[in-house]
C-alpha positions as CSV (number, residue, x, y, z in Angstrom):
1,X,32.1,33.6,1.0
2,X,35.7,33.1,-0.3
3,X,36.8,30.1,-2.3
4,X,38.5,28.2,0.5
5,X,35.5,28.5,2.8
6,X,33.3,27.2,0.0
7,X,35.5,24.2,-0.5
8,X,35.4,23.5,3.2
9,X,31.6,23.8,3.3
10,X,31.3,21.4,0.3
11,X,33.7,19.0,1.9
12,X,31.8,18.9,5.2
13,X,28.5,18.6,3.3
14,X,29.9,15.7,1.3
15,X,31.0,13.9,4.5
16,X,27.5,14.4,6.0
17,X,25.9,12.9,2.9
18,X,28.3,10.0,2.8
19,X,27.6,9.3,6.5
20,X,23.9,9.4,5.9
21,X,24.1,7.0,3.0
22,X,26.3,4.6,4.9
23,X,24.0,4.6,7.9
24,X,21.8,1.5,8.6
25,X,18.2,1.9,7.6
26,X,15.8,3.6,10.0
27,X,12.9,1.4,11.0
28,X,9.5,3.0,11.6
29,X,6.5,0.9,12.6
30,X,3.2,2.7,12.8
31,X,0.5,0.7,14.6
32,X,-3.2,1.7,14.4
33,X,-5.5,0.5,17.2
34,X,-8.6,-1.6,16.3
35,X,-8.5,-0.4,12.6
36,X,-10.4,-2.8,10.3
37,X,-9.0,-4.6,7.3
38,X,-10.7,-2.3,4.8
39,X,-10.9,1.0,6.6
40,X,-8.2,2.9,4.8
41,X,-9.1,4.0,1.3
42,X,-6.3,2.1,-0.5
43,X,-7.9,-1.1,0.9
44,X,-11.4,-0.1,-0.1
45,X,-12.7,2.1,2.7
46,X,-14.8,5.3,2.2
47,X,-12.5,7.2,4.6
48,X,-10.0,9.1,2.5
49,X,-6.5,8.4,3.8
50,X,-4.2,10.1,1.2
51,X,-1.0,10.0,3.3
52,X,-1.3,6.3,4.2
53,X,-2.3,5.6,0.6
54,X,0.8,7.4,-0.7
55,X,3.0,5.0,1.3
56,X,1.3,2.1,-0.6
57,X,1.5,3.9,-3.9
58,X,5.2,4.2,-3.6
59,X,5.6,0.9,-1.7
60,X,3.8,-2.4,-1.5
61,X,0.4,-3.4,0.0
62,X,0.1,-6.8,1.7
63,X,-3.4,-8.3,1.8
64,X,-2.6,-11.4,3.8
65,X,-1.1,-10.0,7.0
66,X,-2.1,-11.9,10.1
67,X,-2.3,-10.3,13.6
68,X,-3.5,-11.4,17.0
69,X,-7.1,-10.9,18.0
70,X,-6.4,-8.4,20.8
71,X,-4.4,-5.2,21.3
72,X,-2.2,-6.6,24.1
73,X,-1.5,-10.0,22.4
74,X,-0.5,-8.3,19.1
75,X,1.8,-5.7,20.8
76,X,3.6,-8.3,22.8
77,X,4.0,-10.4,19.6
78,X,5.6,-7.4,17.8
79,X,8.1,-6.6,20.5
80,X,8.8,-10.2,21.7
81,X,8.7,-11.9,18.3
82,X,6.5,-14.6,19.8
83,X,2.8,-15.4,20.2
84,X,1.4,-14.0,23.4
85,X,1.2,-17.3,25.3
86,X,4.6,-18.5,24.0
87,X,6.2,-15.2,25.2
88,X,4.9,-15.8,28.8
89,X,2.1,-13.1,28.4
90,X,2.6,-9.6,29.8
91,X,6.2,-8.4,30.1
92,X,7.0,-11.5,28.0
93,X,9.4,-13.3,30.4
94,X,10.2,-15.9,27.8
95,X,11.1,-13.4,25.1
96,X,13.6,-10.6,24.4
97,X,12.6,-7.2,23.2
98,X,13.3,-6.2,19.6
99,X,14.3,-2.8,20.9
100,X,17.0,-4.4,23.1
101,X,18.5,-6.1,20.0
102,X,18.4,-3.0,17.9
103,X,19.9,-0.8,20.6
104,X,22.9,-3.2,20.8
105,X,23.3,-2.8,17.1
106,X,23.6,1.0,17.4
107,X,20.0,2.1,17.0
108,X,18.3,4.7,19.0
109,X,15.0,3.2,20.2
110,X,11.7,4.8,21.1
111,X,8.1,3.9,21.8
112,X,5.4,6.6,21.6
113,X,1.7,6.3,22.4
114,X,0.0,3.2,23.7
115,X,2.0,0.6,25.7
116,X,-0.1,-2.5,26.2
117,X,1.8,-5.5,27.5
118,X,4.8,-4.0,29.3
119,X,3.4,-2.7,32.6
120,X,6.9,-2.9,34.0
121,X,8.3,-0.5,31.4
122,X,10.2,2.4,32.9
123,X,12.8,4.4,31.1
124,X,15.9,5.0,33.2
125,X,15.7,1.5,34.7
126,X,18.0,-0.7,32.7
127,X,16.2,-3.9,34.0
128,X,12.8,-2.6,32.9
129,X,13.3,-0.3,29.9
130,X,13.0,-3.3,27.5
131,X,15.7,-1.7,25.3
132,X,13.9,1.6,24.8
133,X,15.8,4.9,25.1
134,X,12.5,6.8,25.1
135,X,8.9,6.2,26.0
136,X,6.2,8.9,26.0
137,X,2.6,7.7,26.3
138,X,0.4,5.6,28.5
139,X,0.4,2.1,29.8
140,X,-3.0,0.5,29.6
141,X,-5.9,-0.2,27.2
142,X,-7.7,3.0,26.3
143,X,-8.0,6.7,27.0
144,X,-10.1,9.7,26.3
145,X,-8.2,11.2,23.4
146,X,-8.9,14.8,24.6
147,X,-8.1,14.4,28.3
148,X,-5.9,11.3,28.5
149,X,-8.2,10.0,31.2
150,X,-8.5,6.3,31.7
151,X,-7.4,3.4,33.8
152,X,-3.8,4.0,32.6
153,X,-0.4,5.2,33.7
154,X,1.2,8.1,31.9
155,X,5.0,8.2,31.5
156,X,7.5,10.6,30.0
157,X,10.9,9.0,29.9
158,X,10.6,7.4,33.4
159,X,8.6,10.2,34.9
160,X,5.1,9.0,35.9
161,X,2.6,11.8,35.8
162,X,-1.2,12.3,36.0
163,X,-3.2,13.1,32.9
164,X,-4.1,16.5,34.5
165,X,-0.5,17.5,33.5
166,X,-1.1,17.0,29.8
167,X,-1.2,20.2,27.7
168,X,-4.5,22.1,27.6
169,X,-4.7,21.6,23.8
170,X,-4.0,17.9,24.1
171,X,-5.2,15.5,21.5
172,X,-3.6,12.1,21.7
173,X,-2.8,11.5,18.0
174,X,-1.2,14.9,17.5
175,X,0.6,14.7,20.8
176,X,2.1,11.3,20.1
177,X,3.2,12.4,16.6
178,X,5.0,15.5,18.1
179,X,7.1,13.2,20.4
180,X,7.7,10.7,17.6
181,X,9.2,13.4,15.4
182,X,11.2,14.8,18.3
183,X,12.9,11.4,19.0
184,X,13.5,10.8,15.3
185,X,15.0,14.2,15.0
186,X,17.3,13.5,17.9
187,X,18.6,10.4,16.3
188,X,19.1,12.0,12.9
189,X,21.1,14.9,14.5
190,X,23.3,12.3,16.1
191,X,23.6,10.5,12.8
192,X,22.3,7.3,14.3
193,X,19.7,5.0,12.8
194,X,16.4,4.9,14.7
195,X,13.8,2.3,15.6
196,X,10.6,4.1,16.3
197,X,7.3,2.4,17.2
198,X,4.5,4.9,16.8
199,X,1.7,3.2,18.7
200,X,-1.5,5.2,18.1
201,X,-4.6,4.6,20.2
202,X,-6.7,5.7,17.2
203,X,-9.4,4.6,16.3
204,X,-9.9,2.6,19.5
205,X,-12.9,3.6,21.5
206,X,-14.0,5.9,23.1
207,X,-14.4,7.6,19.7
208,X,-13.0,11.1,20.2
209,X,-12.1,13.3,17.3
210,X,-11.8,17.1,16.6
211,X,-14.9,18.6,15.2
212,X,-13.2,19.6,11.9
213,X,-12.4,15.9,11.2
214,X,-15.8,14.6,12.1
215,X,-17.5,17.3,10.0
216,X,-15.9,15.8,6.9
217,X,-18.3,12.9,7.3
218,X,-21.2,14.3,9.3
219,X,-22.4,17.8,8.6
220,X,-26.1,17.5,7.7
221,X,-26.6,21.3,7.5
222,X,-24.2,21.3,4.6
223,X,-25.5,18.2,3.0
224,X,-22.7,15.8,4.3
225,X,-23.7,12.5,5.9
226,X,-21.4,9.8,4.6
227,X,-22.9,7.0,6.7
228,X,-26.6,7.7,6.2
229,X,-27.1,4.5,4.1
230,X,-25.9,2.3,6.9
231,X,-23.7,-0.7,7.2
232,X,-25.6,-3.1,4.9
233,X,-25.2,-0.8,1.9
234,X,-21.7,0.5,2.7
235,X,-20.4,-3.0,3.2
236,X,-21.4,-3.9,-0.4
237,X,-19.9,-0.7,-1.8
238,X,-16.6,-1.5,0.0
239,X,-16.4,-5.0,-1.5
240,X,-17.0,-3.5,-4.9
241,X,-14.1,-1.1,-4.5
242,X,-11.9,-3.8,-3.0
243,X,-12.4,-6.0,-6.0
244,X,-11.7,-3.1,-8.4
245,X,-8.5,-2.3,-6.4
246,X,-7.4,-5.9,-6.5
247,X,-7.3,-6.2,-2.7
248,X,-9.5,-9.2,-2.9
249,X,-10.4,-11.7,-5.7
250,X,-13.3,-10.8,-8.0
251,X,-15.2,-13.9,-6.8
252,X,-15.1,-12.9,-3.1
253,X,-18.5,-13.2,-1.4
254,X,-19.7,-11.4,1.7
255,X,-20.7,-13.6,4.6
256,X,-24.1,-12.9,6.1
257,X,-24.3,-10.5,9.0
258,X,-24.8,-12.1,12.4
259,X,-28.0,-12.0,14.4
260,X,-26.5,-9.3,16.6
261,X,-26.6,-6.9,13.7
262,X,-30.0,-5.4,12.7
263,X,-31.0,-4.5,9.2
264,X,-30.2,-0.7,8.8
265,X,-33.5,-0.2,6.9
266,X,-35.5,-1.3,9.9
267,X,-34.0,1.1,12.4
268,X,-35.8,4.3,13.5
269,X,-34.4,7.6,12.5
270,X,-34.6,8.7,16.2
271,X,-36.2,7.3,19.3
272,X,-37.0,8.3,22.9
273,X,-35.7,4.9,24.0
274,X,-32.1,5.3,25.0
275,X,-31.4,1.6,24.5
276,X,-32.7,1.6,20.9
277,X,-30.3,1.8,17.9
278,X,-31.0,5.0,16.0
279,X,-29.9,6.0,12.6
280,X,-29.3,9.7,13.3
281,X,-27.0,9.0,16.3
282,X,-25.3,6.0,14.6
283,X,-24.2,8.1,11.6
284,X,-22.6,10.6,14.0
285,X,-20.9,7.9,16.0
286,X,-19.4,6.3,12.9
287,X,-18.3,9.7,11.7
288,X,-16.4,10.1,14.9
289,X,-14.6,6.9,14.1
290,X,-13.8,8.1,10.6
291,X,-12.7,11.4,12.1
292,X,-10.1,9.6,14.2
293,X,-8.8,7.8,11.2
294,X,-8.7,11.0,9.2
295,X,-6.7,12.8,12.0
296,X,-4.3,9.9,12.2
297,X,-3.7,10.0,8.5
298,X,-3.0,13.8,8.7
299,X,-0.4,13.1,11.4
300,X,1.2,10.2,9.5
301,X,1.6,12.9,6.7
302,X,3.4,15.1,9.2
303,X,5.9,12.3,9.9
304,X,6.6,11.5,6.2
305,X,6.9,15.3,5.5
306,X,9.5,15.5,8.3
307,X,11.5,12.5,7.1
308,X,11.5,14.0,3.6
309,X,12.9,17.3,4.9
310,X,14.3,16.9,8.4
311,X,15.7,20.4,8.5
312,X,12.4,21.8,7.2
313,X,14.3,24.2,5.0
314,X,12.7,23.2,1.7
315,X,15.8,21.4,0.6
316,X,15.4,17.6,0.5
317,X,19.1,16.7,0.1
318,X,19.0,15.7,3.7
319,X,15.9,13.4,3.2
320,X,15.7,10.3,5.4
321,X,12.6,9.0,3.7
322,X,14.5,6.8,1.2
323,X,16.6,5.2,3.9
324,X,13.6,4.5,6.3
325,X,11.5,1.4,6.1
326,X,8.0,2.5,7.1
327,X,5.5,-0.3,8.0
328,X,1.8,0.6,8.6
329,X,-0.4,-2.0,10.3
330,X,-3.4,-2.4,12.7
331,X,-3.0,-4.4,15.9
332,X,-6.3,-6.4,15.3
333,X,-9.5,-6.3,13.4
334,X,-12.3,-3.8,13.9
335,X,-13.9,-3.9,17.3
336,X,-17.5,-3.9,18.6
337,X,-17.7,-2.2,22.0
338,X,-21.4,-1.8,22.8
339,X,-23.7,1.2,22.3
340,X,-23.5,4.7,23.6
341,X,-26.8,5.6,25.0
342,X,-26.5,9.4,25.7
343,X,-28.0,10.8,22.5
344,X,-27.1,14.4,23.5
345,X,-23.4,13.8,23.4
346,X,-21.1,14.9,20.6
347,X,-17.6,13.3,20.1
348,X,-15.6,16.5,20.2
349,X,-17.0,17.6,23.6
350,X,-16.8,16.5,27.1
351,X,-20.3,17.6,28.0
352,X,-23.0,14.9,28.3
353,X,-20.3,12.4,27.6
354,X,-21.3,9.4,29.7
355,X,-19.3,6.3,28.9
356,X,-18.0,7.7,25.6
357,X,-18.8,6.8,22.0
358,X,-18.1,3.3,20.9
359,X,-18.4,1.1,17.8
360,X,-21.4,-1.2,17.5
361,X,-21.5,-4.5,15.7
362,X,-22.8,-3.2,12.4
363,X,-20.0,-0.7,12.0
364,X,-17.4,-3.2,13.2
365,X,-18.7,-5.6,10.4
366,X,-18.2,-2.7,7.9
367,X,-14.6,-2.2,9.1
368,X,-13.8,-5.8,8.6
369,X,-15.3,-6.1,5.1
370,X,-15.2,-8.7,3.5
371,X,-14.6,-10.9,6.5
372,X,-16.8,-12.0,9.4
373,X,-16.5,-11.5,13.1
374,X,-14.5,-8.9,15.1
375,X,-11.7,-8.2,17.5
376,X,-11.4,-10.9,20.3
377,X,-12.4,-13.7,17.9
378,X,-10.2,-15.7,15.6
379,X,-12.1,-15.6,12.3
380,X,-10.5,-13.5,9.5
381,X,-12.3,-10.3,10.5
382,X,-10.4,-10.4,13.9
383,X,-7.0,-11.3,12.7
384,X,-6.5,-9.8,9.2
385,X,-4.9,-6.3,9.1
386,X,-3.9,-4.1,6.2
387,X,-0.1,-3.8,5.9
388,X,1.8,-1.3,3.8
389,X,5.6,-1.3,3.5
390,X,7.4,1.8,2.1
391,X,11.2,1.8,1.6
392,X,12.5,3.4,-1.5
393,X,16.1,2.2,-0.9
394,X,15.1,-1.4,-0.1
395,X,12.0,-2.5,-1.9
396,X,12.6,-4.2,-5.2
397,X,9.0,-5.3,-5.8
398,X,6.8,-3.3,-8.2
399,X,5.6,0.0,-6.7
400,X,1.9,0.1,-5.8
401,X,1.7,-3.7,-6.1
402,X,-0.4,-6.0,-3.9
403,X,1.4,-8.9,-2.4
404,X,-0.7,-11.9,-1.5
405,X,1.7,-14.1,0.5
406,X,1.1,-14.7,4.2
407,X,3.0,-12.6,6.6
408,X,2.5,-13.0,10.4
409,X,2.8,-10.4,13.1
410,X,5.8,-12.2,14.6
411,X,7.6,-12.0,11.2
412,X,8.3,-8.3,11.9
413,X,10.9,-9.1,14.6
414,X,13.3,-11.2,12.4
415,X,12.8,-8.8,9.5
416,X,13.9,-5.9,11.7
417,X,16.9,-8.0,12.8
418,X,18.0,-8.7,9.2
419,X,17.6,-5.1,8.2
420,X,19.8,-4.1,11.1
421,X,22.4,-6.8,10.2
422,X,21.8,-8.8,13.4
423,X,22.2,-12.5,13.3
424,X,19.5,-14.8,14.7
425,X,22.1,-16.5,16.8
426,X,22.5,-13.3,18.8
427,X,19.0,-13.6,20.1
428,X,18.7,-15.9,23.2
429,X,15.1,-17.0,22.5
430,X,14.0,-19.1,19.6
431,X,11.7,-16.9,17.5
432,X,8.5,-18.0,15.8
433,X,8.8,-15.8,12.8
434,X,10.6,-15.6,9.6
435,X,12.2,-12.5,8.0
436,X,10.3,-11.3,4.9
437,X,13.2,-9.1,3.9
438,X,14.0,-11.4,0.9
439,X,10.4,-11.1,-0.3
440,X,10.5,-7.3,-0.4
441,X,14.0,-7.4,-2.0
442,X,12.4,-9.7,-4.7
443,X,14.7,-12.6,-3.8
444,X,13.9,-16.3,-3.3
445,X,11.3,-16.5,-0.5
446,X,9.3,-19.5,0.7
447,X,6.0,-18.5,2.2
448,X,5.1,-19.7,5.7
449,X,1.6,-21.1,5.8
450,X,1.0,-21.6,9.5
451,X,-0.6,-19.3,12.0
452,X,-2.1,-19.7,15.5
453,X,-4.5,-17.2,17.1
454,X,-5.5,-17.4,20.8
455,X,-7.2,-15.1,23.2
456,X,-8.7,-16.6,26.3
457,X,-11.3,-19.0,24.7
458,X,-10.8,-17.7,21.2
459,X,-8.9,-20.2,19.1
460,X,-7.8,-20.3,15.5
461,X,-5.3,-22.4,13.6
462,X,-4.3,-22.1,10.0
463,X,-2.2,-24.7,8.2
464,X,-1.9,-24.3,4.5
465,X,-5.3,-23.7,3.0
466,X,-7.1,-25.1,6.0
467,X,-8.4,-23.2,9.1
468,X,-9.9,-24.5,12.3
469,X,-11.6,-21.9,14.5
470,X,-13.7,-21.8,17.6
471,X,-15.1,-19.0,19.8
472,X,-15.5,-19.6,23.5
473,X,-16.9,-23.2,24.0
474,X,-18.4,-23.5,20.5
475,X,-17.5,-26.5,18.4
476,X,-14.6,-26.1,16.1
477,X,-15.4,-25.0,12.5
478,X,-13.3,-25.9,9.5
479,X,-12.8,-23.8,6.4
480,X,-10.8,-24.1,3.2
481,X,-9.5,-20.5,2.9
482,X,-8.3,-21.0,-0.7
483,X,-11.9,-21.8,-1.8
484,X,-13.7,-19.9,0.9
485,X,-11.6,-16.9,2.1
486,X,-14.4,-15.3,3.9
487,X,-15.4,-18.4,5.9
488,X,-18.9,-18.8,4.7
489,X,-19.2,-22.6,4.5
490,X,-18.2,-24.7,7.5
491,X,-17.1,-28.0,6.2
492,X,-16.0,-29.8,9.3
493,X,-18.5,-32.6,9.0
494,X,-17.2,-33.4,5.5
495,X,-13.5,-33.6,6.3
496,X,-12.8,-35.4,9.6
497,X,-9.3,-36.4,8.3
498,X,-8.3,-32.8,7.8
499,X,-9.1,-32.0,11.4
500,X,-6.7,-34.8,12.5
501,X,-3.9,-33.4,10.4
502,X,-3.8,-30.3,12.6
């Protein structure tokens, strides 16, 4: 290569680097489905999640992130910036999509995976694309992760197709990651910032996971059975790790398990009664759940590896990782979904499948350690999610720190607006949230201390240190979350005046 060509090459390279550095930050939101507060290992779980943990190690963990109690209500809150009822429920007629705002600001926008709350979404239809340039995935609640089967509608950029047209080697988490990387790559090659919502269906039931992932947790022939001691024991071990990690205060107490959860020690190892909870099968079932989380972590690692080296040439001069804010959350707390009664089934096979593997109450309680209750309710176990924020170019807080200020799910919307340089006045609807960009930039920030949780008859209201909560038609309970963060002692009868202040 002669000298003039070298100079030209260096000049072009310098221009590319300069353009990249001047580009608005990319925004990547990764949403897990029904993942409990303490399921990832950096929040105390026994499931190793090294790639998710790495984001926290080089970013910030938030231990007071509030979400809605249901998949659809949370996903609408993310995209509309409003609580589900306030947004007008499905398709949020009273709200505007965050993707629409970001597309106006020059972002490419994509949604991959589970779409729950926008049944009108169709790419190619300007009235119903909700601001998304791309959508690959399914519209609905849940699928078989190996076949894509379910009461759902599959779409690839406007083309509706049956699950029978999915690839033969289809596994949902990997497939969704493939498309997420594809759309990010398209934006990077066009030198445009991207907004990508990677909306995994893992670890939502049915619990489907590749055998190699499940065997990390359940392989008795090789002496591996992570869940053999059951939910009672593992819940205590989790709390111990959470205290040591600083995720919760050292004085945190575990609430008693509900009457719906049997003592693990009293369960039979096996049984001929299909309706009876059995240790042997339950350890396999929970290992399937862990396998889904393990596989999701692997694929999140694929995404971060891609962003670190988009050209995949071993040279990270073109890295987008530093200029990308990555936020990892769950849409709600861990879920109970009944019992699988076909004891001959295995989670990586379609034979003897029946209704599919599900998470029972005991394992859901483990997922939500140290809190009580589950998805659908409004106690802390239903509405507290892990949140990790990674953004080397933007975060000014101490790396690997744990932030204890309240962040609400509808705070994501105004945060994304501020990151993109969009003024609130440009949004037609009045948002419920508040940008936490000043917080992660270590600037003056006044914490919001109000949250409302609703789903059908599930009701919860937080104001300052106080929380009112009711499930179905039960009387309201009152808790002081500062003194009693795990809602052990209902003090409604002692503080009638505090109820009136709500």
